[in-house]
All heavy atoms as an XYZ file, in Angstrom:
935
protein
N       0.843     -1.182      0.000
C       0.000      0.000      0.000
C       0.884      1.239      0.000
O       1.688      1.431      0.902
C      -0.890     -0.045      1.240
C      -1.710      1.156      1.432
S      -2.712      0.907      2.908
C      -3.829      2.218      2.667
N       0.772      2.083     -0.974
C       1.544      3.315     -1.034
C       0.779      4.426     -0.348
O      -0.422      4.554     -0.505
C       1.832      3.718     -2.482
C       2.866      2.815     -3.110
O       3.695      2.267     -2.354
O       2.829      2.638     -4.334
N       1.499      5.254      0.388
C       0.876      6.372      1.080
C       1.365      7.665      0.460
O       2.479      8.076      0.680
C       1.219      6.329      2.574
C       0.647      7.505      3.311
O      -0.333      8.088      2.872
N       1.238      7.858      4.416
N       0.507      8.316     -0.302
C       0.845      9.592     -0.928
C       0.028     10.729     -0.350
O       0.005     11.814     -0.895
C       0.609      9.509     -2.442
C       1.569      8.537     -3.108
O       2.719      8.437     -2.644
O       1.157      7.885     -4.077
N      -0.643     10.494      0.783
C      -1.528     11.511      1.327
C      -0.843     12.497      2.255
O      -1.484     13.396      2.770
C      -2.733     10.874      2.015
C      -2.344     10.068      3.244
O      -1.155     10.071      3.609
O      -3.231      9.432      3.831
N       0.455     12.347      2.473
C       1.179     13.298      3.294
C       1.006     13.099      4.783
O       1.413     13.939      5.561
N       0.404     12.013      5.217
C       0.227     11.758      6.631
C       1.570     11.368      7.239
O       2.204     10.419      6.808
C      -0.795     10.636      6.841
C      -1.163     10.422      8.285
S      -2.379      9.103      8.517
C      -3.859      9.914      7.951
N       2.029     12.146      8.214
C       3.301     11.894      8.890
C       3.006     11.414     10.309
O       2.636     12.205     11.161
C       4.134     13.170      8.959
C       4.421     13.723      7.590
O       4.818     12.996      6.699
N       4.198     15.007      7.418
N       3.197     10.128     10.547
C       2.816      9.557     11.834
C       4.037      9.187     12.668
O       4.977      8.576     12.176
C       1.904      8.330     11.645
C       0.546      8.806     11.141
C       1.764      7.537     12.933
C      -0.493      7.746     11.044
N       3.948      9.567     13.945
C       4.886      9.129     14.960
C       4.115      8.156     15.839
O       3.097      8.520     16.433
C       5.407     10.309     15.806
C       6.349      9.808     16.887
C       6.075     11.349     14.931
N       4.585      6.918     15.906
C       3.933      5.905     16.722
C       4.670      5.796     18.047
O       5.874      5.527     18.086
C       3.929      4.555     16.006
C       3.311      3.391     16.775
C       1.856      3.675     17.142
C       3.433      2.104     15.971
N       3.936      6.017     19.133
C       4.482      5.952     20.485
C       4.063      4.614     21.081
O       2.894      4.418     21.411
C       3.940      7.101     21.372
C       4.103      8.458     20.700
C       4.559      7.053     22.758
C       5.491      8.969     20.593
N       5.011      3.696     21.192
C       4.713      2.389     21.785
C       5.411      2.233     23.126
O       5.790      1.153     23.518
C       5.167      1.257     20.862
C       4.256      1.023     19.735
C       4.364     -0.347     19.145
N       5.718     -0.856     19.056
C       6.053     -1.888     18.306
N       5.152     -2.508     17.581
N       7.304     -2.302     18.260
N       5.571      3.322     23.786
C       6.221      3.332     25.088
C       5.393      4.215     25.989
O       4.756      5.162     25.536
C       7.640      3.896     24.948
C       8.545      3.634     26.091
C       8.893      2.169     26.230
O       8.907      1.417     25.266
N       9.150      1.743     27.446
N       5.420      3.932     27.230
C       4.696      4.729     28.201
C       5.191      6.177     28.166
O       6.392      6.418     28.170
C       4.962      4.071     29.538
O       4.373      4.634     30.562
N       4.260      7.111     28.086
C       4.621      8.528     28.035
C       3.518      9.322     28.726
O       2.331      9.075     28.490
C       4.766      8.994     26.586
C       5.135     10.454     26.450
S       5.350     11.005     24.736
C       6.937     10.312     24.363
N       3.905     10.266     29.533
C       2.929     11.114     30.216
C       2.124     11.903     29.191
O       2.668     12.355     28.174
C       3.647     12.063     31.175
N       0.844     12.071     29.464
C      -0.018     12.818     28.549
C       0.507     14.230     28.330
O       0.452     14.754     27.221
C      -1.456     12.851     29.081
C      -2.441     13.472     28.111
C      -2.559     12.687     26.818
O      -2.688     11.469     26.838
N      -2.521     13.376     25.687
N       1.060     14.830     29.353
C       1.626     16.180     29.247
C       2.758     16.217     28.219
O       2.852     17.139     27.418
C       2.127     16.625     30.619
C       2.815     17.956     30.629
C       3.337     18.299     32.033
O       2.862     17.785     33.040
N       4.322     19.167     32.083
N       3.616     15.201     28.232
C       4.713     15.142     27.265
C       4.200     14.922     25.852
O       4.687     15.526     24.897
C       5.703     14.034     27.636
C       6.464     14.341     28.916
O       6.568     15.531     29.279
O       6.952     13.386     29.544
N       3.206     14.067     25.725
C       2.601     13.814     24.421
C       1.943     15.084     23.879
O       2.110     15.432     22.705
C       1.584     12.678     24.534
C       1.012     12.115     23.260
C       2.083     11.651     22.293
C       0.061     10.964     23.588
N       1.232     15.794     24.725
C       0.609     17.060     24.323
C       1.655     18.079     23.894
O       1.465     18.822     22.925
C      -0.243     17.633     25.462
C      -1.469     16.781     25.762
O      -1.857     15.955     24.915
O      -2.025     16.948     26.869
N       2.778     18.120     24.617
C       3.854     19.046     24.274
C       4.428     18.731     22.884
O       4.673     19.629     22.078
C       4.958     18.988     25.326
C       6.083     19.965     25.066
C       7.163     19.908     26.132
O       6.921     19.395     27.240
O       8.273     20.392     25.846
N       4.640     17.462     22.611
C       5.138     17.064     21.293
C       4.155     17.459     20.197
O       4.555     17.952     19.138
C       5.395     15.559     21.245
C       6.622     15.077     21.999
C       6.630     13.556     22.074
C       7.896     15.588     21.354
N       2.874     17.267     20.444
C       1.851     17.628     19.449
C       1.831     19.129     19.181
O       1.663     19.549     18.043
C       0.479     17.132     19.913
C       0.343     15.631     19.790
C      -0.958     15.114     20.347
N      -1.122     13.708     20.011
C      -1.758     12.838     20.762
N      -2.319     13.221     21.908
N      -1.859     11.580     20.396
N       2.011     19.918     20.214
C       2.060     21.382     20.029
C       3.333     21.805     19.307
O       3.325     22.660     18.437
C       1.996     22.098     21.385
C       0.626     22.242     21.965
C       0.614     23.165     23.179
N       1.581     22.801     24.207
C       1.372     21.897     25.168
N       0.223     21.270     25.233
N       2.301     21.644     26.065
N       4.441     21.206     19.695
C       5.751     21.587     19.164
C       5.944     21.158     17.703
O       6.645     21.824     16.951
C       6.830     20.949     20.044
C       8.209     21.478     19.875
C       8.416     22.822     20.542
O       7.690     23.162     21.494
O       9.322     23.544     20.087
N       5.322     20.063     17.322
C       5.506     19.505     15.977
C       4.161     19.212     15.316
O       3.790     18.053     15.118
C       6.371     18.233     16.036
C       7.728     18.490     16.604
C       7.989     18.272     17.948
C       8.743     18.989     15.799
C       9.237     18.529     18.484
C       9.993     19.259     16.326
C      10.241     19.036     17.668
N       3.423     20.245     14.952
C       2.084     20.043     14.387
C       2.087     19.366     13.015
O       1.050     18.894     12.557
C       1.521     21.471     14.299
C       2.726     22.347     14.225
C       3.786     21.657     15.038
N       3.238     19.293     12.369
C       3.323     18.635     11.067
C       3.259     17.109     11.193
O       3.127     16.410     10.198
C       4.576     19.063     10.297
C       5.894     18.549     10.868
C       6.499     19.447     11.947
O       5.812     20.158     12.673
N       7.822     19.406     12.058
N       3.345     16.594     12.421
C       3.266     15.159     12.676
C       1.993     14.816     13.431
O       1.513     15.605     14.240
C       4.473     14.680     13.494
C       5.743     14.658     12.701
C       6.641     15.715     12.758
C       6.044     13.590     11.864
C       7.807     15.703     12.015
C       7.202     13.574     11.110
C       8.081     14.635     11.196
O       9.223     14.623     10.450
N       1.493     13.638     13.172
C       0.376     13.075     13.930
C       0.981     12.074     14.900
O       1.609     11.110     14.484
C      -0.610     12.366     13.000
C      -1.309     13.272     12.021
C      -2.283     14.217     12.694
O      -2.813     13.893     13.779
O      -2.525     15.294     12.137
N       0.833     12.316     16.183
C       1.359     11.432     17.214
C       0.248     10.502     17.677
O      -0.824     10.957     18.062
C       1.882     12.238     18.407
C       3.127     13.014     18.102
C       3.054     14.269     17.501
C       4.381     12.498     18.409
C       4.199     14.989     17.217
C       5.534     13.210     18.132
C       5.445     14.457     17.524
N       0.514      9.202     17.646
C      -0.459      8.213     18.079
C       0.185      7.248     19.064
O       1.312      6.802     18.854
C      -0.970      7.369     16.897
C      -1.911      8.084     15.988
C      -1.447      8.693     14.841
C      -3.265      8.138     16.282
C      -2.309      9.351     13.988
C      -4.138      8.796     15.430
C      -3.670      9.403     14.285
N      -0.559      6.909     20.104
C      -0.177      5.807     20.980
C      -0.870      4.561     20.437
O      -1.789      4.662     19.612
C      -0.636      6.066     22.425
O      -2.065      6.124     22.443
C      -0.027      7.347     22.979
N      -0.463      3.397     20.890
C      -1.110      2.174     20.421
C      -2.578      2.148     20.810
O      -3.418      1.706     20.031
C      -0.393      0.931     20.961
C       0.901      0.620     20.246
S       0.755      0.517     18.428
C      -0.352     -0.871     18.232
N      -2.934      2.656     21.976
C      -4.342      2.670     22.367
C      -5.155      3.592     21.460
O      -6.314      3.313     21.166
C      -4.507      3.060     23.836
O      -3.972      4.328     24.087
N      -4.554      4.677     21.000
C      -5.254      5.571     20.060
C      -5.424      4.904     18.696
O      -6.448      5.080     18.042
C      -4.499      6.890     19.919
C      -4.561      7.742     21.165
C      -3.614      8.929     21.120
O      -2.561      8.856     20.462
O      -3.928      9.938     21.769
N      -4.426      4.149     18.262
C      -4.544      3.408     16.995
C      -5.689      2.410     17.101
O      -6.522      2.301     16.205
C      -3.229      2.657     16.650
C      -2.100      3.627     16.360
C      -3.421      1.653     15.528
C      -2.044      4.202     14.982
N      -5.736      1.682     18.206
C      -6.777      0.669     18.401
C      -8.164      1.283     18.499
O      -9.141      0.666     18.101
C      -6.464     -0.162     19.646
C      -5.228     -1.016     19.469
C      -4.664     -1.564     20.768
O      -5.264     -1.340     21.844
O      -3.604     -2.208     20.702
N      -8.265      2.506     19.016
C      -9.559      3.154     19.202
C      -9.997      4.017     18.026
O     -11.122      4.494     17.999
C      -9.511      4.017     20.471
N      -9.133      4.203     17.041
C      -9.473      5.117     15.953
C     -10.646      4.606     15.118
O     -10.749      3.409     14.841
C      -8.257      5.378     15.041
O      -8.632      6.371     14.069
C      -7.811      4.129     14.306
N     -11.504      5.509     14.692
C     -12.579      5.106     13.784
C     -12.086      4.985     12.332
O     -12.823      4.531     11.465
C     -13.601      6.236     13.924
C     -12.801      7.417     14.344
C     -11.645      6.881     15.148
N     -10.858      5.389     12.074
C     -10.307      5.308     10.725
C      -9.856      3.882     10.449
O      -8.780      3.459     10.848
C      -9.119      6.265     10.568
C      -9.401      7.746     10.801
C      -8.101      8.534     10.798
C     -10.357      8.265      9.754
N     -10.662      3.134      9.748
C     -10.388      1.724      9.500
C      -9.050      1.519      8.793
O      -8.306      0.592      9.108
C     -11.515      1.102      8.692
N      -8.721      2.394      7.849
C      -7.473      2.245      7.097
C      -6.270      2.388      8.021
O      -5.285      1.669      7.897
C      -7.385      3.240      5.908
C      -6.181      2.945      5.027
C      -7.312      4.676      6.379
C      -6.351      1.817      4.101
N      -6.353      3.314      8.974
C      -5.257      3.504      9.917
C      -5.159      2.314     10.867
O      -4.076      1.803     11.124
C      -5.438      4.804     10.704
C      -4.336      5.143     11.701
C      -2.977      5.195     11.028
C      -4.640      6.458     12.378
N      -6.281      1.858     11.356
C      -6.282      0.739     12.288
C      -5.712     -0.523     11.638
O      -4.922     -1.236     12.231
C      -7.700      0.471     12.776
C      -7.781     -0.545     13.889
C      -9.203     -0.797     14.315
C      -9.745      0.385     15.074
N     -11.048      0.133     15.690
N      -6.085     -0.775     10.417
C      -5.675     -2.004      9.737
C      -4.269     -1.931      9.155
O      -3.587     -2.942      9.040
C      -6.668     -2.331      8.635
N      -3.827     -0.736      8.778
C      -2.554     -0.602      8.061
C      -1.669      0.495      8.635
O      -1.003      1.202      7.899
C      -2.826     -0.289      6.582
C      -3.671     -1.303      5.902
N      -3.177     -2.512      5.483
C      -4.982     -1.297      5.587
C      -4.152     -3.207      4.923
N      -5.254     -2.497      4.988
N      -1.643      0.628      9.948
C      -0.906      1.756     10.527
C       0.570      1.752     10.177
O       1.174      2.807     10.041
C      -1.124      1.879     12.035
C      -0.631      0.729     12.873
C       0.650      0.729     13.396
C      -1.466     -0.347     13.159
C       1.092     -0.316     14.172
C      -1.036     -1.398     13.941
C       0.244     -1.378     14.449
O       0.675     -2.422     15.224
N       1.176      0.588      9.973
C       2.598      0.569      9.612
C       2.847      1.231      8.263
O       3.949      1.699      7.991
C       3.149     -0.854      9.604
C       3.445     -1.359     10.978
C       2.845     -2.412     11.614
C       4.388     -0.831     11.911
N       3.360     -2.559     12.869
C       4.321     -1.606     13.077
C       5.297      0.223     11.870
C       5.116     -1.369     14.193
C       6.089      0.465     12.978
C       5.996     -0.320     14.117
N       1.854      1.307      7.408
C       2.009      1.973      6.117
C       2.217      3.482      6.266
O       2.643      4.140      5.323
C       0.786      1.743      5.235
C       0.696      0.319      4.730
O       1.744     -0.349      4.640
O      -0.414     -0.127      4.425
N       1.900      4.019      7.438
C       1.945      5.464      7.652
C       3.030      5.926      8.622
O       3.330      7.106      8.695
C       0.590      5.950      8.177
C      -0.559      5.630      7.271
C      -1.361      4.532      7.520
C      -0.813      6.396      6.153
C      -2.418      4.222      6.693
C      -1.861      6.093      5.308
C      -2.666      5.002      5.579
N       3.602      5.011      9.382
C       4.542      5.379     10.449
C       5.894      5.777      9.871
O       6.517      5.024      9.143
C       4.714      4.211     11.455
C       5.782      4.550     12.487
C       3.384      3.896     12.126
N       6.341      6.989     10.221
C       7.671      7.478      9.833
C       8.652      7.439     10.990
O       9.855      7.284     10.784
C       7.578      8.912      9.313
C       6.909      9.007      7.970
C       6.988     10.404      7.393
O       7.891     11.177      7.778
O       6.140     10.723      6.558
N       8.125      7.625     12.209
C       8.968      7.636     13.402
C       8.348      6.700     14.431
O       7.142      6.749     14.674
C       9.083      9.066     13.986
C       9.702     10.012     12.959
C       9.905      9.056     15.274
C       9.634     11.479     13.345
N       9.189      5.872     15.023
C       8.733      4.942     16.057
C       9.456      5.248     17.351
O      10.685      5.324     17.383
C       9.016      3.499     15.631
C       8.719      2.415     16.675
C       7.225      2.367     17.013
C       9.225      1.073     16.188
N       8.697      5.437     18.423
C       9.244      5.602     19.760
C       8.896      4.341     20.530
O       7.763      4.163     20.979
C       8.654      6.851     20.425
C       9.161      7.081     21.822
C      10.481      7.411     22.051
C       8.312      6.978     22.911
C      10.960      7.632     23.338
C       8.772      7.202     24.199
C      10.099      7.526     24.413
N       9.861      3.428     20.637
C       9.617      2.130     21.265
C      10.944      1.448     21.535
O      11.947      1.765     20.904
C       8.763      1.253     20.358
N      10.921      0.485     22.425
C      12.153     -0.269     22.666
C      12.187     -1.568     21.874
O      13.209     -2.250     21.856
C      12.369     -0.518     24.148
C      11.332     -1.365     24.823
C      11.614     -1.526     26.299
O      12.522     -2.294     26.651
O      10.923     -0.872     27.092
N      11.095     -1.907     21.205
C      11.065     -3.129     20.401
C      10.532     -2.851     18.998
O       9.733     -1.938     18.795
C      10.170     -4.214     21.039
O       8.825     -3.738     21.072
C      10.630     -4.561     22.425
N      10.995     -3.655     18.082
C      10.513     -3.649     16.705
C      10.852     -5.018     16.138
O      12.012     -5.434     16.195
C      11.204     -2.550     15.893
C      10.867     -2.485     14.406
C       9.413     -2.046     14.198
C      11.823     -1.532     13.683
N       9.859     -5.708     15.632
C      10.126     -7.041     15.092
C      10.528     -6.933     13.620
O      10.194     -5.949     12.949
C       8.887     -7.925     15.226
O       7.906     -7.544     14.279
N      11.219     -7.928     13.102
C      11.551     -7.935     11.672
C      10.294     -7.865     10.799
O      10.289     -7.205      9.763
C      12.295     -9.258     11.475
C      12.876     -9.565     12.810
C      11.870     -9.049     13.806
N       9.208     -8.510     11.231
C       7.959     -8.478     10.473
C       7.359     -7.068     10.437
O       6.845     -6.633      9.406
C       6.937     -9.465     11.069
C       7.353    -10.906     10.999
C       8.324    -11.326     12.113
O       8.565    -10.594     13.076
N       8.908    -12.502     11.966
N       7.431     -6.363     11.563
C       6.939     -4.982     11.598
C       7.787     -4.100     10.696
O       7.254     -3.242      9.980
C       6.949     -4.445     13.026
C       5.930     -5.095     13.921
C       6.110     -4.740     15.375
O       7.264     -4.499     15.816
O       5.100     -4.713     16.092
N       9.085     -4.299     10.708
C       9.979     -3.511      9.870
C       9.648     -3.686      8.390
O       9.643     -2.714      7.634
C      11.435     -3.882     10.147
C      12.488     -3.074      9.402
C      12.378     -1.583      9.719
C      13.878     -3.590      9.742
N       9.333     -4.884      7.984
C       8.947     -5.145      6.588
C       7.689     -4.361      6.230
O       7.576     -3.809      5.134
C       8.732     -6.660      6.353
C       8.037     -6.919      5.025
C      10.055     -7.396      6.416
N       6.745     -4.272      7.145
C       5.495     -3.546      6.900
C       5.682     -2.031      6.932
O       4.907     -1.298      6.319
C       4.454     -3.921      7.954
C       4.019     -5.355      7.909
C       3.121     -5.682      9.078
O       2.272     -4.879      9.466
N       3.300     -6.854      9.664
N       6.697     -1.577      7.634
C       6.892     -0.142      7.872
C       7.803      0.467      6.813
O       8.886      0.961      7.106
C       7.470      0.067      9.268
N       7.338      0.500      5.585
C       8.185      0.971      4.475
C       8.463      2.472      4.515
O       9.378      2.940      3.861
C       7.583      0.557      3.128
C       6.252      1.160      2.862
N       5.072      0.584      3.280
C       5.911      2.303      2.227
C       4.059      1.343      2.915
N       4.535      2.389      2.289
N       7.717      3.243      5.302
C       7.978      4.687      5.437
C       8.811      5.017      6.673
O       9.179      6.165      6.885
C       6.656      5.450      5.517
C       5.845      5.365      4.236
C       4.674      6.302      4.259
N       5.161      7.667      4.172
C       4.516      8.726      4.654
N       3.372      8.585      5.257
N       5.025      9.923      4.533
N       9.096      4.033      7.503
C       9.823      4.255      8.742
C      11.239      4.764      8.456
O      11.977      4.171      7.677
C       9.894      2.946      9.545
C      10.485      3.045     10.944
C       9.640      3.948     11.844
C      10.583      1.647     11.556
N      11.597      5.897      9.092
C      12.904      6.503      8.891
C      13.687      6.668     10.177
O      14.879      6.909     10.160
C      12.764      7.881      8.217
C      12.163      7.838      6.835
C      13.083      7.082      5.875
N      12.477      6.901      4.580
C      11.969      5.757      4.121
N      12.001      4.674      4.860
N      11.428      5.677      2.935
N      13.003      6.583     11.325
C      13.680      6.816     12.585
C      13.038      5.969     13.674
O      11.818      5.978     13.822
C      13.590      8.293     12.941
C      14.225      8.707     14.236
C      15.216      8.051     14.923
C      13.918      9.867     15.006
N      15.543      8.751     16.063
C      14.762      9.864     16.131
C      13.022     10.909     14.836
C      14.727     10.861     17.100
C      12.990     11.904     15.795
C      13.847     11.881     16.905
N      13.866      5.266     14.426
C      13.433      4.525     15.604
C      14.173      5.115     16.791
O      15.407      5.191     16.783
C      13.759      3.016     15.499
C      13.381      2.296     16.789
C      13.056      2.392     14.310
N      13.399      5.554     17.774
C      14.015      6.060     18.999
C      13.624      5.145     20.148
O      12.446      4.952     20.424
C      13.583      7.487     19.312
C      14.225      7.978     20.567
N      15.522      8.416     20.602
C      13.773      8.012     21.842
C      15.839      8.744     21.845
N      14.796      8.492     22.611
N      14.634      4.566     20.802
C      14.397      3.708     21.957
C      14.675      4.491     23.232
O      15.745      5.076     23.375
C      15.304      2.473     21.909
O      15.159      1.731     23.099
N      13.735      4.480     24.161
C      13.948      5.204     25.415
C      14.855      4.440     26.383
O      15.138      4.928     27.462
C      12.540      5.330     25.979
C      11.846      4.117     25.467
C      12.405      3.881     24.092
N      15.285      3.275     25.995
C      16.148      2.444     26.837
C      17.509      2.288     26.178
O      17.622      2.279     24.962
C      15.533      1.057     27.027
C      14.111      1.061     27.499
C      14.032      1.306     28.973
C      12.573      1.370     29.372
N      12.229      0.857     30.612
N      18.548      2.133     26.976
C      19.887      2.001     26.393
C      20.135      0.646     25.738
O      21.005      0.522     24.892
C      20.820      2.215     27.583
C      19.997      1.882     28.783
C      18.584      2.220     28.431
N      19.348     -0.367     26.103
C      19.549     -1.671     25.477
C      18.817     -1.725     24.135
O      17.693     -1.274     24.018
C      19.090     -2.811     26.389
C      17.674     -2.687     26.851
N      17.347     -2.068     28.033
C      16.501     -3.079     26.295
C      16.042     -2.095     28.185
N      15.501     -2.698     27.155
N      19.501     -2.220     23.155
C      18.914     -2.258     21.814
C      18.791     -3.679     21.276
O      18.501     -3.868     20.105
C      19.763     -1.429     20.836
O      21.091     -1.934     20.845
C      19.749      0.045     21.202
N      18.978     -4.661     22.120
C      18.923     -6.044     21.654
C      17.526     -6.448     21.195
O      17.361     -7.481     20.546
C      19.441     -7.009     22.721
C      18.631     -7.012     23.998
C      17.530     -7.847     24.138
C      18.981     -6.191     25.062
C      16.784     -7.846     25.303
C      18.252     -6.190     26.226
C      17.150     -7.022     26.347
O      16.416     -7.016     27.499
N      16.516     -5.647     21.492
C      15.155     -5.941     21.052
C      14.845     -5.350     19.672
O      13.713     -5.409     19.209
C      14.143     -5.424     22.081
C      14.259     -6.060     23.472
C      13.354     -5.359     24.465
C      13.947     -7.543     23.413
N      15.847     -4.787     19.028
C      15.678     -4.240     17.679
C      16.372     -5.153     16.674
O      17.452     -5.668     16.939
C      16.276     -2.831     17.607
C      15.642     -1.778     18.507
C      16.416     -0.480     18.424
C      14.184     -1.553     18.144
N      15.792     -5.327     15.503
C      16.375     -6.221     14.487
C      17.471     -5.517     13.680
O      17.269     -5.102     12.541
C      15.175     -6.574     13.612
C      14.314     -5.351     13.670
C      14.495     -4.811     15.071
N      18.668     -5.389     14.264
C      19.719     -4.597     13.638
C      20.182     -5.127     12.289
O      20.545     -4.351     11.415
C      20.900     -4.398     14.587
C      20.706     -3.223     15.483
C      20.319     -3.398     16.793
C      20.866     -1.933     15.011
C      20.105     -2.308     17.621
C      20.667     -0.839     15.816
C      20.287     -1.027     17.124
N      20.177     -6.415     12.105
C      20.568     -6.962     10.799
C      19.630     -6.448      9.707
O      20.074     -5.960      8.660
C      20.551     -8.490     10.849
C      20.956     -9.143      9.558
C      20.911    -10.655      9.694
C      21.217    -11.311      8.372
N      21.071    -12.763      8.455
N      18.339     -6.493      9.958
C      17.345     -6.018      8.992
C      17.385     -4.491      8.850
O      17.238     -3.956      7.757
C      15.941     -6.474      9.404
C      15.709     -7.960      9.278
C      16.189     -8.771     10.501
O      16.840     -8.189     11.409
O      15.928     -9.981     10.529
N      17.596     -3.800      9.967
C      17.694     -2.338      9.933
C      18.887     -1.915      9.083
O      18.783     -1.022      8.249
C      17.797     -1.761     11.358
C      16.445     -1.878     12.066
C      18.272     -0.317     11.340
C      16.475     -1.540     13.544
N      20.006     -2.573      9.295
C      21.214     -2.245      8.536
C      21.024     -2.515      7.048
O      21.453     -1.725      6.209
C      22.401     -3.035      9.065
C      23.717     -2.567      8.510
C      24.889     -3.271      9.191
O      24.768     -4.401      9.654
N      26.008     -2.587      9.256
N      20.362     -3.582      6.702
C      20.161     -3.893      5.278
C      19.209     -2.900      4.618
O      19.269     -2.695      3.416
C      19.664     -5.324      5.098
O      18.350     -5.459      5.590
N      18.358     -2.262      5.407
C      17.461     -1.259      4.847
C      18.229     -0.009      4.418
O      17.892      0.631      3.442
C      16.366     -0.910      5.851
C      15.104     -0.488      5.197
C      13.986     -0.305      6.198
O      14.196     -0.076      7.379
N      12.778     -0.392      5.710
N      19.237      0.355      5.195
C      20.143      1.422      4.799
C      19.678      2.850      4.988
O      20.470      3.761      4.880
N      18.425      3.088      5.288
C      17.940      4.469      5.399
C      17.156      4.699      6.687
O      16.246      5.495      6.725
C      17.071      4.832      4.198
C      15.850      3.934      4.094
O      15.744      2.918      4.766
N      14.921      4.317      3.239
N      17.541      4.000      7.736
C      16.817      4.072      8.996
C      17.775      4.465     10.116
O      18.810      3.830     10.312
C      16.182      2.707      9.299
C      15.276      2.584     10.505
C      14.146      3.595     10.472
C      14.704      1.171     10.554
N      17.433      5.523     10.842
C      18.243      6.019     11.952
C      17.705      5.424     13.241
O      16.492      5.386     13.460
C      18.190      7.561     12.014
C      18.898      8.094     13.255
C      18.767      8.162     10.755
N      18.609      4.971     14.118
C      18.235      4.455     15.428
C      18.952      5.288     16.475
O      20.169      5.468     16.412
C      18.621      2.966     15.585
C      18.295      2.477     16.990
C      17.919      2.115     14.539
N      18.179      5.815     17.440
C      18.748      6.582     18.548
C      18.204      6.023     19.856
O      17.166      5.364     19.875
C      18.409      8.080     18.447
O      16.989      8.244     18.410
C      19.032      8.702     17.208
N      18.921      6.319     20.957
C      18.489      5.860     22.271
C      18.676      6.964     23.305
O      19.481      7.873     23.114
C      19.269      4.611     22.740
C      20.755      4.933     22.893
C      19.049      3.438     21.818
C      21.547      3.859     23.602
N      17.903      6.873     24.386
C      18.129      7.678     25.583
C      17.879      6.782     26.782
O      17.294      5.711     26.657
C      17.202      8.904     25.689
O      15.853      8.470     25.644
C      17.470      9.919     24.631
N      18.304      7.239     27.940
C      18.122      6.442     29.149
C      16.794      6.726     29.834
O      16.313      5.926     30.603
C      19.274      6.688     30.111
C      20.581      6.166     29.586
C      21.670      6.372     30.586
C      22.977      5.854     30.004
N      24.067      5.975     30.944
N      16.199      7.886     29.586
C      14.950      8.253     30.232
C      13.990      8.801     29.188
O      14.384      9.436     28.224
C      15.185      9.333     31.282
C      16.077      8.886     32.409
C      16.339      9.999     33.394
O      15.517     10.923     33.501
O      17.375      9.950     34.062
N      12.694      8.592     29.438
C      11.667      9.172     28.581
C      11.656     10.674     28.834
O      11.490     11.116     29.964
C      10.285      8.568     28.867
C       9.220      9.232     28.019
C      10.297      7.069     28.637
N      11.887     11.459     27.771
C      11.936     12.902     27.920
C      11.467     13.515     26.606
O      12.155     13.438     25.602
C      13.359     13.350     28.250
C      13.445     14.818     28.533
O      12.908     15.634     27.789
N      14.104     15.180     29.607
N      10.323     14.135     26.614
C       9.729     14.665     25.386
C      10.638     15.679     24.692
O      10.743     15.684     23.479
C       8.384     15.310     25.694
N      11.310     16.522     25.453
C      12.164     17.539     24.835
C      13.335     16.893     24.111
O      13.667     17.268     23.010
C      12.676     18.530     25.889
C      13.442     19.654     25.226
C      13.475     20.920     26.025
N      12.240     21.397     26.557
C      11.323     22.067     25.845
N      11.497     22.292     24.583
N      10.223     22.496     26.419
N      13.978     15.884     24.694
C      15.076     15.195     24.023
C      14.598     14.533     22.729
O      15.264     14.591     21.715
C      15.682     14.119     24.924
C      16.524     14.662     26.038
C      17.018     13.555     26.927
O      16.284     12.655     27.292
N      18.290     13.618     27.270
N      13.463     13.900     22.793
C      12.932     13.221     21.618
C      12.646     14.229     20.516
O      12.978     14.021     19.358
C      11.650     12.449     21.976
C      11.966     11.352     22.981
C      11.004     11.846     20.734
C      10.746     10.812     23.664
N      12.018     15.313     20.882
C      11.636     16.323     19.893
C      12.846     16.943     19.221
O      12.847     17.217     18.041
C      10.794     17.406     20.566
N      13.892     17.190     20.001
C      15.074     17.823     19.437
C      15.809     16.852     18.561
O      16.444     17.145     17.601
C      15.969     18.328     20.567
C      15.319     19.467     21.298
C      16.108     19.912     22.527
O      17.138     19.301     22.864
O      15.681     20.886     23.148
């Protein structure tokens, strides 16, 4: 499925305070920030069924090789944990156009910058 509608999605699959999420939404209005619970609750059937087709940025400590295959628009993975063994680095490296960053603590300002 090709996405030419300009939807720029950041998928948050990590616990984040609502205040931090709201701050990111205000600071970066060009992106749509979704948590997994928001994806599951959305009335947009296309988003619910094919959300990986729209995700450009992932904030999570895990990503499976199968998810990576589905996430053809994914350009950045940010892990809030210093351990990265839960990421498929072999597949990420073969993709060649995906940035992976980490921090030790969840911090909306660090992520945004």
